[in-house]
matplotlib code that plots the C-alpha trace (Angstrom):
import matplotlib.pyplot as plt

x = [0.0, 1.3, 1.0, -0.2, 0.9, -1.1, -2.4, -5.7, -7.6, -10.2, -12.5, -13.0, -15.5, -19.1, -18.2, -18.0, -15.0, -15.6, -13.3, -13.8, -16.5, -19.6, -18.7, -15.3, -14.4, -12.6, -10.8, -9.1, -6.0, -5.8, -5.8, -7.3, -10.7, -13.3, -14.6, -18.3, -19.4, -22.1, -23.1, -25.4, -25.8, -27.4, -28.4, -30.6, -32.2, -34.9, -33.3, -35.8, -39.2, -41.8, -45.3, -47.9, -51.7, -52.7, -53.1, -52.5, -49.9, -47.5, -44.4, -41.2, -39.4, -35.8, -34.3, -30.7, -28.3, -25.5, -24.2, -25.6, -22.9, -24.8, -27.3, -30.2, -31.9, -34.2, -34.0, -36.0, -39.1, -40.2, -38.0, -37.4, -34.6, -34.5, -31.3, -29.8, -28.4, -30.6, -30.2, -30.9, -30.5, -30.3, -32.7, -32.6, -33.8, -35.7, -38.6, -38.9, -42.4, -43.5, -46.1, -44.1, -44.4, -46.0, -44.4, -47.0, -49.7, -48.0, -50.0, -48.5, -46.1, -46.6, -43.9, -43.9, -41.9, -43.7, -42.2, -43.6, -46.5, -47.7, -47.0, -44.0, -43.2, -44.9, -43.0, -45.6, -45.0, -47.9, -47.2, -49.8, -47.9, -50.9, -50.9, -47.2, -44.9, -42.4, -40.3, -40.5, -41.1, -38.9, -39.5, -36.4, -36.3, -34.1, -35.3, -33.9, -35.7, -35.2, -34.9, -35.0, -32.4, -34.6, -38.1, -38.4, -38.3, -39.0, -40.3, -40.6, -44.0, -45.1, -48.2, -48.1, -51.1, -51.4, -54.2, -53.4, -50.7, -48.9, -47.8, -44.6, -41.3, -38.1, -35.3, -31.9, -33.3, -35.4, -33.5, -33.3, -30.5, -29.8, -26.9, -26.7, -25.7, -25.8, -27.8]
y = [0.0, 3.4, 6.7, 9.8, 13.2, 16.2, 19.5, 19.6, 17.5, 19.4, 17.6, 19.1, 22.0, 20.9, 17.3, 15.3, 13.7, 10.1, 8.2, 4.5, 2.3, 0.6, -1.6, 0.1, 1.6, 5.0, 5.5, 8.5, 7.9, 8.7, 12.4, 13.4, 15.2, 15.2, 18.7, 19.6, 16.4, 17.9, 20.8, 22.6, 23.3, 26.0, 27.0, 29.9, 31.2, 33.5, 36.9, 38.0, 37.1, 36.4, 37.1, 34.7, 34.1, 31.7, 28.0, 28.7, 27.1, 29.9, 29.9, 30.6, 33.6, 32.4, 35.7, 35.3, 33.1, 31.4, 30.0, 29.2, 27.6, 27.8, 30.6, 28.1, 29.5, 32.6, 34.5, 37.5, 36.6, 33.0, 31.7, 28.4, 26.1, 25.1, 23.1, 23.2, 19.7, 16.6, 14.1, 13.1, 15.9, 15.7, 18.4, 19.5, 22.2, 23.4, 25.8, 27.3, 28.4, 30.6, 33.0, 36.2, 37.6, 35.0, 31.6, 29.7, 30.4, 28.1, 25.0, 23.4, 23.7, 21.9, 22.0, 20.6, 20.8, 21.5, 20.2, 21.9, 23.4, 20.2, 18.8, 16.4, 15.7, 16.6, 17.1, 17.4, 18.0, 18.8, 19.8, 21.6, 24.2, 26.2, 24.6, 24.2, 27.2, 26.3, 27.7, 27.8, 24.5, 23.5, 20.9, 19.5, 17.5, 15.7, 14.0, 12.9, 14.4, 13.7, 16.8, 16.9, 19.7, 22.2, 22.9, 21.0, 23.2, 23.1, 25.5, 25.4, 26.0, 25.9, 26.4, 27.8, 27.5, 29.7, 30.2, 33.9, 36.3, 36.7, 33.4, 33.3, 31.8, 32.7, 34.3, 32.5, 29.4, 28.7, 27.5, 25.1, 23.7, 21.1, 19.5, 17.0, 13.4, 11.7, 10.8]
z = [0.0, -0.9, 1.0, -0.8, 0.7, -0.4, 1.2, -0.8, -3.3, -5.4, -7.9, -11.3, -11.2, -10.9, -9.9, -6.7, -5.0, -4.1, -1.6, -1.5, -3.0, -1.6, 1.3, 1.9, 5.2, 5.2, 8.5, 10.0, 12.0, 15.7, 16.4, 13.0, 13.2, 10.5, 9.9, 9.6, 11.2, 13.4, 11.2, 10.7, 14.4, 16.5, 20.0, 20.9, 24.1, 25.2, 26.0, 28.7, 30.2, 27.5, 28.7, 27.2, 27.5, 30.2, 29.3, 25.6, 23.2, 22.3, 20.2, 22.3, 20.8, 21.0, 20.1, 21.2, 19.3, 21.2, 17.9, 14.4, 12.2, 8.9, 9.5, 9.6, 12.7, 12.4, 15.7, 14.7, 12.7, 12.8, 15.5, 13.6, 12.6, 8.9, 8.3, 4.8, 4.9, 5.0, 7.8, 11.4, 14.0, 17.8, 19.0, 22.7, 25.0, 27.9, 28.7, 32.2, 32.8, 35.7, 37.1, 36.8, 40.3, 42.5, 41.9, 44.0, 41.3, 38.7, 37.9, 34.8, 31.9, 28.6, 25.9, 22.4, 19.2, 15.9, 12.7, 9.6, 11.6, 13.2, 16.7, 16.5, 20.1, 23.4, 26.7, 29.5, 33.2, 35.5, 39.1, 41.2, 43.3, 44.6, 48.1, 48.3, 47.5, 44.9, 42.1, 38.3, 36.5, 33.6, 30.9, 29.2, 26.1, 23.6, 20.4, 17.1, 14.1, 10.3, 8.1, 4.3, 4.1, 2.2, 3.6, 6.9, 10.0, 13.7, 16.2, 20.0, 21.7, 25.3, 27.5, 31.0, 33.2, 36.3, 38.8, 39.0, 37.9, 34.5, 32.9, 30.8, 30.0, 31.9, 29.8, 29.5, 31.2, 28.1, 25.1, 22.1, 20.0, 17.3, 15.5, 12.7, 13.8, 10.4, 7.4]

ax = plt.figure().add_subplot(projection="3d")
ax.plot(x, y, z, "-o")
ax.set_aspect("equal")
plt.show()
């Protein structure tokens, strides 16, 4: 077996570069990292308290990007992730719901992901805090979702139910992220 030493291999313009054939294994030696393995990727959070209507499914306005490798997350208009590369993605996050000023009025928090406008995954926690003072309630989630790489998108929705006070989502404790894990 021969060793080939090069700095860069470019295919002819408009073509693809193929390494190996069906059934072959292409291995990287120890210490070599493959670039763009988990891309596109993003994480965004809620910048400040978002007031919502009581017991109503409401889109979480993730307006502060932590990172967005391929500019696939809209943090100003639709608050959605539309990856430009097909594959399976690990999607994760958390919503912290609360009654804005009196935390003992919080009854439940319901969180779900919508894919292309329809509920994809529900994350439901119900805890009645009315007779037992408590703190905010967070729902955390992680799920693998297939994307087509062109038109599929996801959005984060939640529902906060309070017996009194102003329901909403706590800033910086509410976030969502995703990264590609393969085809």
